[in-house]
N, C-alpha and C positions, 0 to 999 in steps of 0.2 A: 504494500500500500504506500503510495507516495506521500511525502510529508508536505504540509501546506507551505506555500511560498511566504516568505517573510516580507514585512513592510520595509521599504527603503528607509534606511536610517542614515542621515548625514551623507547621502549620496552613494552608499555602499549596499550591494545586494548580498543577501544570504547571510548565514551565520547567526548564532544566537546573540541576543542583545547583551551588552556588557552589564557589569554590576550597577553602573549608573542608571541605565535604562530600567533595570528591575525595581528601582526604588519608586517608580511612578505607578500610580493607580491604573493609568491607561496609556496606550500608545497614542491614541487620537481621541480628542473630545470635540464633538461637533455641537455648536450652539445654533439651533434652528433646524427644524425637521420638515422643511419644504422639499420641493423637487431636488434641489441641489444638495441639501444636507443629507437627505435620505440616500441618494445615490452614492455620495461620497462615503457615508458610513458603511453601507452594504458592501461596496467594492473593497474598501480598506479591510473590513473584517474578512472578506473572502481571500485576501492575500496574507492572512495570518495575524493581523494586528488586533490588539485588544481595544475595542472601540466603545465609546459611550456617546449618547446624544441626548440633548434636553430640548424641550419644547413647552410652551405655555399650555394651559388647559384648553380643551376644545370649545370653540364657540364660532357660529357662522360669521359673526361680526368681530373683526380683530380690534384690539385695544392694547393698552399698556399691560393688561393682565390676562388677556385672552388670545389664543392662537389656535393651535391644533396640528397634530401630525398630518402631513399632506400639503400644508402650506396654502398659499394664495390660489394657485391654479385649481387644486382639488376642492378646497372648501369655499372660497369666495371669489372665484375667477372663472376660468374657462368651462369647467364642468357644470356648475349650477347655472351659469349664463346660457349655455347651450340648451339646457332643459327649458329655460324660459323662451329662448328663440324658437325651439320646436313647438312649444305651446302656442306662441303667437301666430304661427304660420297657418293654423287650422282655420282661422276666421275667413281669410281670403279663399281657402280651398273649399269651404262650405258654400260660399257664394258661387264659385266656379262650378261646383257639382250640380247646382240647379240647372245650369245651361247644358249639362250632359245627361239630363233626364232624371236626376235624383230628386225625389219629392221630400223636401225638408220643411219642417214647421217654420212659420215666420219668426218665432221667438226661439233662438238658440241660446241657452244659458251657459255661462262660463263661471266656474267656481275657482276664484283666485286662491282662496285659502287651501283648497285641496291640492292645487298645483304646488304651492309653497311647501305644504306638508310633505308631499312626495319628493320634492327637491331636497328637503332637509334629510329625509330618510336615506336618500341615495348618498349624500355626502357623509352621513354618519357611518354608512356601510363602508365607504371608501376609506374613511379614517381608520376603521378597524382593520381593513386590508393592509394599509401601510404599517400599522403597528405589528401585524403578524409577519410582514416581510422583514422588518427590522429584527424582531425576536428570533425568527427562523435563521437569520444570518448571524446570530450570536451577538448582536449589538445590545448593550445595556441601555435601557430607556429611563430617563428621569423626567418627571413632569414638574415644571417650574420655570422660573426666569433665570437664565444663565448670564453670568457676568465674568469678564476677564479680570482676574485679580493681579496676575503677573504673567510673565512669559510662559510659565509652566503650571499655572494654577487657575482653576475655574471655580466660581461659587454658584451654587444652585439655591435659589430662594423658592421653597416649596409653597403651594397654595395656602398652607396653614401658617406661613411666615417663618418656618424653621429653615435655617441656613446650614448648608453643608458644603465644605470645600473638597475638591479633588485635584490631585496632581496629575499632570499629563505631559507626555513628550511633545505632542503637537496639539495646537488648537486651530480649529477651522470655524470661522465666523460665517454663517450662512443664514443671516436673519432677513434677507430679502428686502422688500420695499412696502410702503404703505401709501394708500390713496391720499392725496393732499387737497387741502381746502384753499380757496382764494381768500386773501386777506382783505376783505371789504366789510363795511358795516352790515351787520345782520348775518354774517357767515354761518352762525350757529343754526340758522333756520334751514340751511341746505343739507343735503345728504351726499354721501359718496357712493361708489359702486358697492361697497360692503353692505350698507343699509338698503340699497336698492334691491338687493337679492333677497331681503328678508322683511319687506314691508308688510305690516299687518293688514293694510287695506290697499286695494288696487287704485292707482292714481286715476283721477278723472281728467285733470289738466296738469301736464308736466312741462316745466321749462328745463332744458338741458343746456349747460354751458360747456362748450368744447365741440370739436368735430373730428376727433380721432376715432379709433376703433370702438372704444367703450361708449362714447357719446352717440355715435351713429347707431350702434346696436341697441342701446336702451331706448333711443327715440323710436326705432322700428318696432321693438318689443311692445312698448306701451301703446303705440299707434295701432299695432296689430290686434291689441286687446280692446280697442275702442276708445282710448283716451285721446284728448286733444294734446298736441305736442308742439312746442316752439323750440327750435334749435338755434342757439345763439353762438356765434364764433367770430374770431377776429379776421380771418382770411376771407378771400372772395369765394373759395370753394372748400368743401370738407375734405378730410383725409390728406392733410399736408404731407408732402414727401412722396406721394404716389404720382403716377402718370396723370398729367393734366386732363387728357381726354377722358380717362376713366373717372376722374374726379367729377368732371362735368356730367357724365352719365349718372353717377351716383346722386348728385344734387337733383337732377331732373327726376330720377326715380323716387327720391324722398318726397319731393313736392307732389309727384303723382300719387303717392300714398296718403296725401293729405297733411304732411308735416310742414309747418310754417317755418321757413328758413329766414334767418336774420344775419346775413354775412356782413363782415366788416364792423361788427359791434361787440361790445363787452358788457358785462353786468357791473353796474356801479354800486348798487345798494339793494339790500333786501330788508323788508320790514313786515311786521305782522299786522294784519287788519282783520276786521270781522268777516270779510269775504274770502280771506286766504292770505297767501304770501304775496306781497306787492314787490314786483321785480322792476327795477329802474335801470335802463341801459345808459351807456355814455352818450347816446344820441337822443335821450329824452323820452324814449319809448317806455310805456308802462304796461306791464302784463301782470295779471292776477292769476295765480295758480295754487293748487294744493300741494304740489311737490316741485322742488327745485333740486336738480342733480348737478354737482360739480364733477365733470369728467375731464379734468385738466391735468392728467398725468399722475405719476407716482414718484415718491422720493425714497432714497435708500434709508434703511433703518439700522442703526448701529447700537452695539451694546457697550 
């Protein structure tokens, strides 16, 4: 039976670790169990390293105290977003079906809470899958906030407040990024993509700031579910950085779906009124909505 390959230590392959290395609790300690952290931990363990990983307790909405094994993509990114995208597509398909002979009632009901419940069940399942992948790879899992204490020491603050320090030969910081908010008056009235994936109520009128992937997708999701949607962005066309002809087609299709576009504009202020959230643009436009989404990119999160 072949022996497991050893982790590269100081650029040298093979051989047992020296006495100095044996004094460490772990060869590698990974802070953050998203896609990058999980992959690094599993691969390193497969090469014979003694690996630990820490992550905040699971919650669909990230915060200073919540996270979850699987990270942004699995818990509050690509996976749940695609579930909502698929759900939003059926409205148009029901309308098309009538033209192909399908007899459908005039009133087709949509249950937002059921979709959100099933979405959450799926990411809970995937969170469990990622835990099993790490455990089966021999990785030690810690739940809590990880902090770098020194070049070879990590502190884990558990949910109950208990602190424990571990020594490690190597530390990998894989804490990813978080959705950012725009620094304007009333910013606390807006939500980010995290909250957008877990809203208690389906938006009736949404204003989306931004025109990247997230902005365009959520505008399309909510419009597909029957909401009024206004898309506000600084450039003349959505999806900055893509081919201009394609961007023009996307803009035309968004308008064709009934999404109101506001190119060359920015949101200047948000305020709460009896009618809803009052949105003021830098061109003096006023829009009143029940939901405002900041889809203005993400920033790196460090420990």
